Structures are given as structure tokens and as C-alpha cells.
PASEBA-1860 file (N, C-alpha, C; in nm, 3 decimals):
! residues 203
1> MPDVTSIP> -0.056/1.615/1.273/-0.100/1.660/1.405/-0.082/1.546/1.506 ~ -0.049/1.580/1.633/-0.031/1.478/1.732/-0.160/1.403/1.760 ~ -0.148/1.276/1.793/-0.262/1.193/1.824/-0.298/1.211/1.971 ~ -0.385/1.304/2.002/-0.418/1.334/2.141/-0.490/1.218/2.206 ~ -0.552/1.132/2.128/-0.623/1.017/2.189/-0.527/0.918/2.248 ~ -0.398/0.924/2.208/-0.300/0.829/2.258/-0.239/0.875/2.391 ~ -0.272/0.996/2.438/-0.219/1.045/2.564/-0.289/0.972/2.679 ~ -0.217/0.914/2.773/-0.278/0.841/2.884/-0.382/0.927/2.957
9> PAASADTA> -0.500/0.872/2.985/-0.609/0.946/3.045/-0.576/1.000/3.184 ~ -0.485/0.934/3.255/-0.454/0.975/3.391/-0.359/1.094/3.397 ~ -0.308/1.135/3.282/-0.212/1.245/3.279/-0.277/1.373/3.325 ~ -0.202/1.454/3.398/-0.252/1.584/3.440/-0.262/1.676/3.320 ~ -0.327/1.791/3.338/-0.344/1.885/3.228/-0.208/1.934/3.177 ~ -0.115/1.958/3.272/0.016/2.007/3.232/0.094/1.900/3.157 ~ 0.085/1.778/3.206/0.153/1.667/3.139/0.096/1.645/3.000 ~ -0.037/1.652/2.991/-0.103/1.634/2.862/-0.058/1.740/2.762
17> RLLRRGFA> -0.043/1.865/2.811/0.003/1.972/2.723/0.147/1.946/2.676 ~ 0.231/1.901/2.767/0.370/1.871/2.729/0.378/1.753/2.632 ~ 0.292/1.654/2.653/0.289/1.540/2.562/0.245/1.584/2.422 ~ 0.145/1.671/2.415/0.101/1.721/2.285/0.215/1.796/2.215 ~ 0.290/1.874/2.294/0.404/1.944/2.237/0.509/1.845/2.187 ~ 0.533/1.740/2.266/0.630/1.638/2.224/0.588/1.571/2.095 ~ 0.459/1.536/2.085/0.409/1.477/1.961/0.427/1.573/1.843 ~ 0.394/1.700/1.864/0.404/1.800/1.756/0.547/1.814/1.709
25> LEWTTLAW> 0.643/1.817/1.804/0.785/1.829/1.767/0.829/1.707/1.686 ~ 0.787/1.590/1.727/0.828/1.468/1.656/0.765/1.457/1.517 ~ 0.638/1.494/1.507/0.572/1.491/1.375/0.635/1.592/1.281 ~ 0.675/1.707/1.333/0.744/1.807/1.250/0.877/1.754/1.202 ~ 0.953/1.693/1.293/1.083/1.632/1.257/1.063/1.526/1.152 ~ 0.962/1.443/1.171/0.933/1.334/1.078/0.904/1.387/0.939 ~ 0.816/1.486/0.930/0.778/1.543/0.800/0.897/1.608/0.731 ~ 0.977/1.682/0.807/1.093/1.750/0.749/1.192/1.650/0.689
33> NVIGIVVL> 1.217/1.542/0.761/1.314/1.445/0.714/1.263/1.359/0.598 ~ 1.132/1.338/0.591/1.076/1.268/0.475/1.102/1.350/0.349 ~ 1.076/1.481/0.358/1.105/1.568/0.243/1.255/1.570/0.216 ~ 1.336/1.574/0.325/1.479/1.580/0.311/1.540/1.461/0.240 ~ 1.487/1.344/0.262/1.539/1.225/0.195/1.528/1.238/0.045 ~ 1.416/1.289/-0.001/1.394/1.307/-0.146/1.494/1.410/-0.201 ~ 1.503/1.525/-0.134/1.593/1.631/-0.178/1.737/1.582/-0.178 ~ 1.778/1.517/-0.071/1.917/1.473/-0.057/1.951/1.360/-0.154
41> AFAAVAAR> 1.853/1.276/-0.186/1.878/1.167/-0.280/1.914/1.224/-0.417 ~ 1.836/1.320/-0.463/1.866/1.383/-0.593/1.999/1.458/-0.589 ~ 2.022/1.533/-0.480/2.145/1.611/-0.468/2.267/1.521/-0.459 ~ 2.257/1.412/-0.383/2.372/1.321/-0.367/2.407/1.253/-0.497 ~ 2.305/1.210/-0.573/2.332/1.143/-0.702/2.391/1.241/-0.801 ~ 2.336/1.363/-0.804/2.386/1.463/-0.899/2.531/1.504/-0.868 ~ 2.563/1.517/-0.739/2.696/1.562/-0.700/2.792/1.444/-0.674 ~ 2.737/1.323/-0.663/2.816/1.206/-0.627/2.889/1.230/-0.495
49> SVALAGFG> 2.814/1.282/-0.400/2.870/1.322/-0.272/2.842/1.219/-0.164 ~ 2.949/1.166/-0.102/2.932/1.070/0.005/2.873/1.136/0.130 ~ 2.908/1.265/0.152/2.855/1.336/0.268/2.705/1.358/0.255 ~ 2.659/1.397/0.136/2.516/1.415/0.116/2.441/1.283/0.126 ~ 2.501/1.176/0.072/2.438/1.045/0.082/2.429/1.003/0.229 ~ 2.536/1.028/0.302/2.537/0.995/0.445/2.437/1.076/0.524 ~ 2.422/1.203/0.487/2.327/1.287/0.556/2.184/1.244/0.523 ~ 2.164/1.193/0.399/2.036/1.138/0.365/2.002/1.017/0.451
57> LDSLIEIG> 2.104/0.933/0.475/2.082/0.817/0.562/2.057/0.862/0.706 ~ 2.127/0.967/0.747/2.102/1.022/0.880/1.958/1.068/0.892 ~ 1.904/1.127/0.786/1.763/1.169/0.786/1.672/1.049/0.800 ~ 1.712/0.936/0.738/1.633/0.813/0.750/1.636/0.763/0.893 ~ 1.754/0.771/0.956/1.767/0.733/1.096/1.680/0.823/1.184 ~ 1.679/0.951/1.154/1.599/1.047/1.230/1.450/1.015/1.215 ~ 1.409/0.972/1.097/1.269/0.930/1.078/1.236/0.813/1.169 ~ 1.326/0.715/1.171/1.307/0.600/1.258/1.303/0.639/1.404
65> ASTVVIWE> 1.393/0.730/1.444/1.400/0.776/1.584/1.272/0.849/1.622 ~ 1.223/0.935/1.534/1.100/1.008/1.563/0.982/0.914/1.575 ~ 0.979/0.812/1.486/0.871/0.714/1.493/0.874/0.638/1.625 ~ 0.995/0.604/1.669/1.010/0.532/1.797/0.960/0.620/1.913 ~ 0.995/0.748/1.911/0.953/0.837/2.020/0.802/0.856/2.020 ~ 0.741/0.869/1.902/0.595/0.880/1.893/0.530/0.756/1.953 ~ 0.589/0.640/1.921/0.540/0.513/1.981/0.557/0.512/2.131 ~ 0.673/0.558/2.179/0.703/0.555/2.323/0.614/0.653/2.398
73> LSGTGEDR> 0.589/0.771/2.341/0.505/0.870/2.408/0.359/0.825/2.415 ~ 0.322/0.730/2.331/0.183/0.681/2.328/0.155/0.581/2.440 ~ 0.258/0.542/2.515/0.240/0.448/2.624/0.328/0.482/2.741 ~ 0.336/0.391/2.834/0.416/0.412/2.955/0.495/0.287/2.987 ~ 0.590/0.301/3.079/0.664/0.184/3.127/0.812/0.190/3.089 ~ 0.896/0.143/3.183/1.040/0.143/3.161/1.079/0.047/3.049 ~ 1.008/-0.065/3.039/1.041/-0.161/2.933/1.022/-0.100/2.796 ~ 0.918/-0.021/2.780/0.890/0.047/2.655/1.001/0.147/2.625
81> QRKAMRLI> 1.049/0.217/2.728/1.157/0.312/2.709/1.287/0.244/2.669 ~ 1.317/0.131/2.733/1.440/0.058/2.701/1.439/0.011/2.556 ~ 1.325/-0.040/2.511/1.314/-0.086/2.373/1.333/0.029/2.277 ~ 1.274/0.145/2.311/1.288/0.262/2.225/1.434/0.306/2.215 ~ 1.506/0.306/2.328/1.646/0.346/2.329/1.731/0.249/2.245 ~ 1.703/0.121/2.256/1.780/0.023/2.178/1.755/0.039/2.028 ~ 1.633/0.068/1.990/1.601/0.088/1.849/1.675/0.210/1.793 ~ 1.678/0.316/1.872/1.750/0.437/1.828/1.899/0.407/1.816
89> GAGFVALA> 1.955/0.335/1.915/2.097/0.299/1.911/2.133/0.214/1.792 ~ 2.048/0.117/1.758/2.074/0.029/1.644/2.078/0.107/1.513 ~ 1.993/0.206/1.501/1.995/0.289/1.381/2.124/0.364/1.365 ~ 2.178/0.414/1.475/2.304/0.486/1.470/2.420/0.392/1.433 ~ 2.418/0.272/1.483/2.523/0.175/1.448/2.524/0.148/1.299 ~ 2.408/0.128/1.240/2.398/0.102/1.096/2.451/0.219/1.016 ~ 2.416/0.340/1.057/2.463/0.460/0.988/2.614/0.473/0.997 ~ 2.671/0.452/1.115/2.816/0.466/1.135/2.893/0.364/1.052
97> LYLLVQSS> 2.847/0.241/1.048/2.915/0.137/0.971/2.916/0.168/0.822 ~ 2.802/0.210/0.770/2.794/0.243/0.628/2.890/0.355/0.592 ~ 2.886/0.463/0.671/2.968/0.579/0.638/3.117/0.553/0.659 ~ 3.152/0.469/0.754/3.292/0.434/0.774/3.350/0.370/0.650 ~ 3.276/0.274/0.594/3.321/0.205/0.473/3.321/0.300/0.353 ~ 3.213/0.374/0.336/3.199/0.461/0.219/3.299/0.574/0.220 ~ 3.320/0.640/0.332/3.414/0.752/0.339/3.556/0.703/0.319 ~ 3.589/0.587/0.374/3.724/0.531/0.356/3.750/0.499/0.210
105> WVLVSGFH> 3.650/0.444/0.141/3.666/0.411/-0.001/3.688/0.538/-0.082 ~ 3.615/0.643/-0.052/3.629/0.770/-0.127/3.769/0.827/-0.109 ~ 3.821/0.825/0.016/3.954/0.881/0.041/4.063/0.799/-0.028 ~ 4.052/0.666/-0.021/4.153/0.579/-0.083/4.152/0.592/-0.234 ~ 4.033/0.598/-0.292/4.022/0.604/-0.438/4.046/0.743/-0.495 ~ 4.040/0.847/-0.407/4.056/0.984/-0.455/3.937/1.033/-0.535 ~ 3.819/0.981/-0.505/3.698/1.018/-0.580/3.659/1.163/-0.549 ~ 3.632/1.239/-0.652/3.597/1.380/-0.637/3.446/1.400/-0.654
113> AHHSPAGI> 3.382/1.457/-0.554/3.239/1.491/-0.565/3.224/1.619/-0.648 ~ 3.106/1.634/-0.711/3.076/1.754/-0.788/3.014/1.860/-0.697 ~ 3.002/1.981/-0.751/2.939/2.089/-0.676/2.789/2.059/-0.661 ~ 2.729/2.108/-0.550/2.588/2.082/-0.526/2.522/2.203/-0.463 ~ 2.474/2.300/-0.546/2.401/2.414/-0.490/2.277/2.373/-0.411 ~ 2.207/2.271/-0.460/2.086/2.225/-0.389/2.124/2.166/-0.253 ~ 2.234/2.091/-0.249/2.280/2.034/-0.124/2.320/2.141/-0.025 ~ 2.388/2.245/-0.072/2.429/2.355/0.016/2.308/2.426/0.073
121> AWTAVTAA> 2.210/2.456/-0.011/2.090/2.526/0.035/2.013/2.444/0.136 ~ 1.993/2.316/0.107/1.913/2.232/0.195/1.981/2.211/0.331 ~ 2.111/2.181/0.331/2.179/2.159/0.458/2.183/2.286/0.542 ~ 2.192/2.402/0.479/2.193/2.528/0.556/2.060/2.550/0.627 ~ 1.950/2.529/0.555/1.816/2.546/0.616/1.791/2.437/0.721 ~ 1.832/2.314/0.688/1.809/2.202/0.780/1.881/2.224/0.912 ~ 2.003/2.277/0.908/2.078/2.302/1.031/1.996/2.392/1.125 ~ 1.942/2.501/1.071/1.864/2.594/1.154/1.738/2.527/1.209
129> VMFALAYG> 1.668/2.451/1.126/1.545/2.385/1.169/1.573/2.281/1.277 ~ 1.680/2.200/1.258/1.712/2.096/1.355/1.753/2.153/1.490 ~ 1.828/2.261/1.489/1.868/2.322/1.617/1.746/2.373/1.693 ~ 1.650/2.431/1.621/1.528/2.481/1.685/1.445/2.366/1.741 ~ 1.431/2.258/1.664/1.355/2.142/1.712/1.423/2.075/1.830 ~ 1.557/2.067/1.825/1.632/2.004/1.934/1.612/2.081/2.065 ~ 1.610/2.213/2.056/1.588/2.297/2.175/1.450/2.268/2.235 ~ 1.350/2.258/2.149/1.216/2.230/2.196/1.204/2.093/2.260
137> KARTGESL> 1.269/1.994/2.200/1.264/1.857/2.254/1.337/1.848/2.388 ~ 1.451/1.918/2.399/1.527/1.915/2.524/1.444/1.972/2.638 ~ 1.379/2.083/2.614/1.299/2.146/2.719/1.175/2.061/2.753 ~ 1.112/2.008/2.652/0.991/1.927/2.675/1.026/1.797/2.744 ~ 1.133/1.732/2.698/1.177/1.606/2.758/1.218/1.624/2.903 ~ 1.283/1.737/2.933/1.323/1.765/3.071/1.200/1.787/3.157 ~ 1.103/1.859/3.106/0.979/1.886/3.183/0.901/1.757/3.208 ~ 0.904/1.666/3.110/0.832/1.539/3.125/0.914/1.435/3.198
145> DNPVLKTE> 1.045/1.463/3.217/1.139/1.366/3.272/1.135/1.238/3.188 ~ 1.140/1.257/3.056/1.131/1.146/2.961/1.268/1.127/2.894 ~ 1.341/1.020/2.929/1.476/1.000/2.874/1.477/0.975/2.724 ~ 1.372/0.913/2.672/1.366/0.884/2.528/1.353/1.014/2.449 ~ 1.265/1.102/2.491/1.248/1.229/2.420/1.375/1.314/2.432 ~ 1.438/1.312/2.551/1.563/1.387/2.568/1.674/1.332/2.480 ~ 1.685/1.198/2.471/1.787/1.138/2.386/1.761/1.169/2.240 ~ 1.635/1.160/2.197/1.603/1.191/2.058/1.625/1.339/2.030
153> GRVTFIDG> 1.611/1.423/2.133/1.644/1.564/2.117/1.792/1.582/2.087 ~ 1.877/1.500/2.151/2.021/1.505/2.122/2.047/1.454/1.981 ~ 1.968/1.353/1.938/1.980/1.305/1.801/1.953/1.419/1.702 ~ 1.848/1.495/1.731/1.811/1.607/1.644/1.919/1.716/1.648 ~ 1.975/1.743/1.767/2.083/1.841/1.779/2.204/1.797/1.695 ~ 2.236/1.669/1.702/2.348/1.615/1.624/2.315/1.625/1.475 ~ 2.189/1.605/1.440/2.148/1.622/1.302/2.180/1.763/1.255 ~ 2.157/1.862/1.343/2.192/2.000/1.309/2.343/2.018/1.295
161> LLATAVLL> 2.420/1.956/1.386/2.566/1.964/1.376/2.616/1.899/1.248 ~ 2.557/1.785/1.214/2.600/1.713/1.093/2.564/1.793/0.968 ~ 2.449/1.858/0.970/2.411/1.943/0.857/2.515/2.054/0.840 ~ 2.561/2.109/0.952/2.663/2.214/0.949/2.796/2.160/0.894 ~ 2.833/2.038/0.939/2.959/1.976/0.892/2.953/1.947/0.743 ~ 2.839/1.891/0.698/2.825/1.861/0.555/2.825/1.990/0.474 ~ 2.759/2.093/0.525/2.755/2.223/0.458/2.897/2.278/0.443 ~ 2.976/2.268/0.550/3.114/2.317/0.544/3.195/2.241/0.440
169> GLILSAAW> 3.176/2.106/0.438/3.247/2.025/0.340/3.210/2.061/0.197 ~ 3.082/2.083/0.173/3.036/2.120/0.038/3.091/2.256/-0.004 ~ 3.094/2.350/0.090/3.144/2.483/0.058/3.295/2.479/0.030 ~ 3.370/2.406/0.112/3.514/2.395/0.091/3.546/2.329/-0.043 ~ 3.467/2.227/-0.078/3.488/2.158/-0.206/3.454/2.249/-0.323 ~ 3.343/2.322/-0.312/3.297/2.407/-0.423/3.386/2.530/-0.439 ~ 3.427/2.591/-0.327/3.501/2.718/-0.335/3.650/2.699/-0.361 ~ 3.709/2.596/-0.301/3.854/2.581/-0.310/3.900/2.445/-0.364
177> GLWWADPL> 3.805/2.363/-0.407/3.842/2.235/-0.465/3.897/2.134/-0.365 ~ 3.864/2.152/-0.238/3.914/2.059/-0.136/3.822/1.936/-0.131 ~ 3.841/1.847/-0.227/3.753/1.731/-0.245/3.747/1.640/-0.123 ~ 3.859/1.634/-0.047/3.865/1.547/0.069/3.775/1.594/0.185 ~ 3.727/1.719/0.177/3.638/1.770/0.283/3.506/1.692/0.284 ~ 3.465/1.640/0.168/3.339/1.565/0.161/3.344/1.436/0.242 ~ 3.441/1.346/0.219/3.446/1.224/0.301/3.480/1.252/0.446 ~ 3.557/1.359/0.473/3.587/1.392/0.613/3.458/1.429/0.688
185> AGYVIVYY> 3.368/1.496/0.618/3.238/1.526/0.680/3.165/1.395/0.713 ~ 3.185/1.293/0.626/3.126/1.163/0.653/3.181/1.102/0.781 ~ 3.313/1.121/0.806/3.372/1.070/0.930/3.318/1.140/1.055 ~ 3.282/1.266/1.039/3.219/1.338/1.151/3.090/1.268/1.191 ~ 3.013/1.229/1.090/2.887/1.158/1.116/2.915/1.023/1.184 ~ 3.022/0.954/1.141/3.058/0.826/1.202/3.088/0.845/1.351 ~ 3.166/0.947/1.383/3.203/0.971/1.523/3.079/0.995/1.609 ~ 2.992/1.084/1.565/2.875/1.114/1.646/2.776/0.998/1.647
193> GIKEARAA> 2.772/0.923/1.538/2.685/0.807/1.535/2.723/0.703/1.639 ~ 2.854/0.674/1.650/2.903/0.578/1.749/2.881/0.630/1.891 ~ 2.907/0.759/1.909/2.890/0.820/2.041/2.747/0.809/2.090 ~ 2.653/0.842/2.003/2.512/0.837/2.042/2.460/0.695/2.056 ~ 2.514/0.602/1.975/2.474/0.463/1.988/2.514/0.410/2.125 ~ 2.634/0.442/2.169/2.681/0.398/2.300/2.591/0.458/2.411 ~ 2.557/0.585/2.396/2.473/0.648/2.497/2.335/0.581/2.504 ~ 2.281/0.547/2.388/2.149/0.483/2.383/2.151/0.343/2.445
201> FTH> 2.257/0.267/2.414/2.263/0.128/2.462/2.295/0.119/2.610 ~ 2.366/0.221/2.664/2.409/0.212/2.805/2.313/0.285/2.897 ~ 2.206/0.345/2.841/2.113/0.419/2.927/2.046/0.325/3.027
END
């Protein structure tokens, strides 16, 4: 549940309501991704899938981003917002670097991932959940005129896009044996990770 005691006392009733909604959206995202890391860890090891491993790391980044937004919503000030944006950007840089190396190694070595029914099911549900949360964050962030919440909403939207990309890669690999679809899905995450890192650092 959101920490209503952390809402600034001077906030209007409408602002307080929006802040509570922002906290609720972030806590929901946080809880979902904590569960997701466990599910994806088992699925990635079982399938030896670089895309699932990368998506698990993306979930870890999302946990960090949600934590940063909860911290930022608990206070005020442009300096606090700048620090929050830099922290989110740094997480994306780490994710992109890891996946760039890992996906390249998989393609060069010709490593074949195994089928992952659990990975397919989880990424399909996650895509729907992330798109719904991203929509809520975008509207709430716009109403609050909060750039950190709006940026993290884009992070969540990208999380939904990445879940869709990983899902497509898993299905192509399982149905038609297109093993290279798995590392290519990893490159999709690299592209969006770099794009969002730049946006966070230049805000």
C-alpha cells in the first residue's frame, strides 16, 4: 500500500489523490517484478535463454526504477528529480551493456536455447500488465506534471514492448526452430535501453 504519510502536507486534495495513485502504481509494478525475477530466473536457466535472462535483468531495472520513483514522490525539488532520472538512466546503461555482450556471444557461438512454456506464459501476461500500468502512470504523471513518473511510465511501457519481443522470439524458436530469434530479442532490449538512458540523462 502507498505510504500516505509521505505525501507533502501542503498538497491539495486532488494532488494528494494523484500521489496516492502514483504510489499504488509503483508498488504494484514493484511487486509484479519481484515475482517476475524468480519466475524468469528458473525459466531462463531451464531454457538457457539469453532473452529470458535479459528480461529478468530488465525486471530488476524496473524494480530499481520503481523504488526511485517512490523515493522521488515522497519529497519535492528539482535536485531530487534530477538524481532520480540519473539513477534510472544508469540502470538502463548497465542492462544494455550486459545484453549487448551476451547476445553477441550467443549469435557468434550459435548457441541454441531450449523451449520454455513457462517463459512464454509469463511474458504474455506481463506484457498485458505492463501496458496497463504504463497507461496509468502516463496519465497520473501528466496530471501531476511529474517528469520522473512520466519517464518511469515509459520504462514500464518499454517493459511491455520487451515482453512482447521476448515472447515473439520464444514462439519463433519453439514453433519453427529459429534459434537466432532469442538473441535478436536481446538486441531489441539493448536498443530501447540505450534510447531510454539517453532520454533520462538529457532530461
